[in-house]
C-alpha positions as CSV (number, residue, x, y, z in Angstrom):
1,M,-59.4,-98.1,28.7
2,S,-57.4,-101.4,28.7
3,D,-55.4,-102.9,31.6
4,L,-52.2,-101.9,29.5
5,D,-53.1,-98.3,29.8
6,G,-53.7,-98.4,33.7
7,A,-51.5,-97.1,36.4
8,P,-47.9,-98.6,35.9
9,R,-46.2,-100.5,38.7
10,S,-42.6,-99.4,39.7
11,P,-39.5,-101.7,39.5
12,G,-38.4,-102.9,43.0
13,S,-34.7,-101.7,42.7
14,A,-32.0,-100.6,40.2
15,T,-30.9,-104.2,40.4
16,E,-34.4,-105.5,39.0
17,M,-33.8,-102.8,36.3
18,F,-30.4,-104.2,35.3
19,R,-31.9,-107.7,35.2
20,V,-35.1,-106.7,33.0
21,F,-33.0,-104.6,30.6
22,T,-30.3,-107.5,30.2
23,W,-33.1,-110.0,29.5
24,L,-34.7,-107.3,27.2
25,A,-31.4,-106.9,25.2
26,L,-30.7,-110.5,25.1
27,Q,-34.1,-110.9,23.1
28,G,-33.4,-108.1,20.7
29,F,-32.2,-109.8,17.6
30,G,-32.1,-106.9,14.8
31,G,-33.2,-104.5,17.2
32,V,-34.6,-104.1,20.9
33,L,-37.4,-101.7,20.2
34,A,-40.2,-104.3,19.5
35,V,-39.0,-106.3,22.6
36,A,-38.8,-103.3,24.7
37,Q,-42.5,-102.3,24.1
38,R,-43.5,-105.9,25.0
39,E,-41.3,-106.2,28.2
40,L,-41.7,-102.7,29.6
41,V,-45.5,-102.2,29.0
42,E,-47.0,-105.6,28.7
43,R,-44.8,-107.7,31.0
44,Q,-43.2,-105.5,33.6
45,R,-46.0,-102.8,33.5
46,W,-43.6,-100.2,34.1
47,M,-45.0,-97.8,31.7
48,T,-48.3,-97.4,29.7
49,R,-48.5,-97.5,26.0
50,A,-48.9,-93.8,25.8
51,Q,-45.8,-93.3,28.2
52,F,-43.7,-95.8,26.0
53,V,-44.6,-93.7,22.8
54,E,-43.7,-90.3,24.7
55,T,-40.3,-91.7,25.9
56,L,-39.7,-93.1,22.4
57,S,-40.4,-89.7,20.8
58,I,-37.9,-88.0,22.9
59,G,-35.3,-90.8,22.8
60,Q,-35.6,-90.7,18.8
61,V,-34.9,-86.9,18.5
62,L,-31.9,-87.1,20.9
63,P,-28.5,-88.0,19.5
64,G,-27.5,-91.8,19.8
65,P,-29.4,-95.1,19.9
66,N,-33.1,-94.5,20.9
67,I,-33.2,-97.6,23.1
68,V,-30.3,-96.3,25.0
69,N,-31.7,-93.1,25.4
70,M,-35.1,-94.6,26.5
71,A,-33.3,-96.8,29.1
72,L,-31.3,-93.8,30.5
73,M,-34.8,-91.9,30.8
74,I,-36.7,-94.8,32.3
75,G,-33.9,-95.7,34.8
76,D,-33.8,-92.0,35.9
77,R,-37.5,-91.7,36.3
78,F,-37.5,-94.8,38.8
79,F,-34.0,-94.4,40.5
80,G,-32.3,-91.4,39.5
81,W,-28.7,-91.8,38.2
82,R,-28.5,-95.3,39.8
83,G,-31.1,-96.4,37.8
84,A,-30.0,-94.8,34.6
85,V,-26.7,-96.5,35.0
86,A,-28.2,-99.8,35.9
87,S,-30.6,-99.6,32.8
88,V,-28.1,-98.9,30.4
89,A,-25.4,-101.4,31.8
90,G,-28.1,-104.0,31.6
91,L,-29.0,-103.1,28.1
92,L,-25.3,-103.1,27.1
93,L,-23.1,-105.2,29.1
94,V,-23.8,-108.7,28.0
95,P,-24.9,-108.0,24.5
96,T,-21.7,-106.1,23.8
97,T,-19.6,-109.1,24.9
98,I,-21.6,-111.5,22.7
99,V,-21.3,-109.2,19.7
100,L,-17.6,-108.8,20.2
101,V,-17.3,-112.6,20.1
102,L,-19.6,-113.0,17.2
103,A,-17.8,-110.3,15.2
104,A,-14.6,-112.3,15.6
105,L,-16.4,-115.3,14.5
106,Y,-17.8,-113.6,11.5
107,G,-14.6,-112.5,10.3
108,Q,-13.6,-116.1,10.0
109,L,-17.1,-117.6,8.6
110,S,-18.4,-114.7,6.5
111,A,-17.3,-116.5,3.2
112,V,-19.4,-119.4,4.3
113,P,-22.7,-119.2,2.0
114,I,-25.2,-120.4,4.8
115,V,-23.8,-117.8,7.1
116,A,-24.5,-115.1,4.6
117,G,-28.0,-116.5,3.9
118,A,-28.9,-116.7,7.6
119,L,-27.9,-113.0,8.2
120,R,-30.1,-111.8,5.1
121,G,-32.8,-113.8,6.6
122,M,-32.5,-112.2,10.1
123,G,-32.7,-108.6,8.2
124,A,-36.1,-109.5,7.2
125,V,-37.3,-110.6,10.6
126,A,-35.8,-107.5,12.1
127,A,-37.7,-105.3,9.7
128,G,-40.8,-107.3,10.7
129,L,-40.3,-106.6,14.3
130,V,-40.0,-102.7,13.8
131,M,-43.1,-102.8,11.8
132,A,-45.0,-105.0,14.5
133,T,-43.8,-102.4,17.1
134,G,-45.2,-99.5,15.1
135,L,-48.5,-101.1,14.6
136,K,-48.9,-101.8,18.3
137,V,-48.4,-98.2,19.2
138,V,-50.8,-96.8,16.6
139,P,-53.9,-97.0,18.9
140,T,-52.1,-94.2,21.1
141,L,-52.2,-91.8,18.2
142,R,-56.0,-91.4,18.8
143,Q,-55.0,-89.6,22.1
144,N,-52.5,-87.3,20.1
145,P,-53.7,-83.6,20.2
146,Q,-53.0,-83.5,16.5
147,G,-55.3,-86.4,15.7
148,L,-55.0,-89.5,13.7
149,P,-55.2,-88.0,10.3
150,V,-52.4,-85.3,11.0
151,C,-50.2,-88.0,12.6
152,T,-50.8,-90.3,9.4
153,L,-49.6,-87.2,7.4
154,W,-46.4,-87.0,9.2
155,L,-45.8,-90.6,8.8
156,V,-46.1,-90.5,5.1
157,L,-44.0,-87.4,4.8
158,T,-41.3,-88.8,6.9
159,T,-41.3,-92.1,5.1
160,L,-41.2,-90.4,1.7
161,A,-38.3,-88.0,3.2
162,V,-36.3,-90.9,4.3
163,G,-37.1,-93.8,2.1
164,V,-37.9,-92.2,-1.1
165,W,-36.2,-88.7,-1.3
166,R,-33.2,-89.8,0.9
167,W,-32.9,-86.8,2.7
168,P,-30.4,-86.9,5.7
169,M,-32.1,-88.1,9.0
170,V,-30.9,-85.2,10.8
171,W,-32.8,-82.8,8.5
172,V,-36.0,-84.8,8.7
173,V,-36.0,-85.0,12.5
174,L,-35.0,-81.2,12.7
175,G,-37.4,-80.1,9.9
176,L,-40.5,-82.6,10.1
177,G,-40.1,-82.8,13.9
178,A,-40.0,-79.2,14.5
179,L,-43.2,-78.7,12.2
180,S,-44.8,-81.5,14.1
181,M,-44.0,-80.1,17.6
182,A,-45.2,-76.5,16.4
183,F,-48.5,-78.1,15.0
184,A,-49.1,-79.9,18.3
185,W,-48.3,-76.8,20.5
186,W,-50.6,-74.7,18.3
187,R,-53.5,-77.3,18.6
188,L,-53.0,-77.5,22.4
189,R,-53.2,-73.7,22.9
190,R,-56.6,-73.6,21.1
């Protein structure tokens, strides 16, 4: 067991949660998920990798942005509704202000070729960050009751359903998610 899988520490206050989630959000260009894993598991050690994956799994099946759902759950876990509000406010307040300013600037500069090229480059980096986060959480699948081969099957089916067959995300989550949960439940009962 690595030190990242040991007992997590608790944040000192809701204010600390606000500060950490603000810092986390300001690092998340193209998506906060990769930064969230590094910040919450590796740096702050508020949760183990397994807890991060569990929280992410729940956050993804709920409506709304998964990182906002995760912030709500993590904040609530430590400080109840005050922690939930602090975490979500930290995640959204400063970045929303920055995005509004940048949106106004983009309206003025979108026709400039260097700006358009920079945005295309950022898209590739964002995709890389999501893939890197996925690779970091793969070791937790060994502890999954379904086992690594079955988890890999769910990954392939989900990738095909969304990326190749273009199924609506809601049906992928409800369909494959329900099948995966039913299979996990069956394995746990055995």
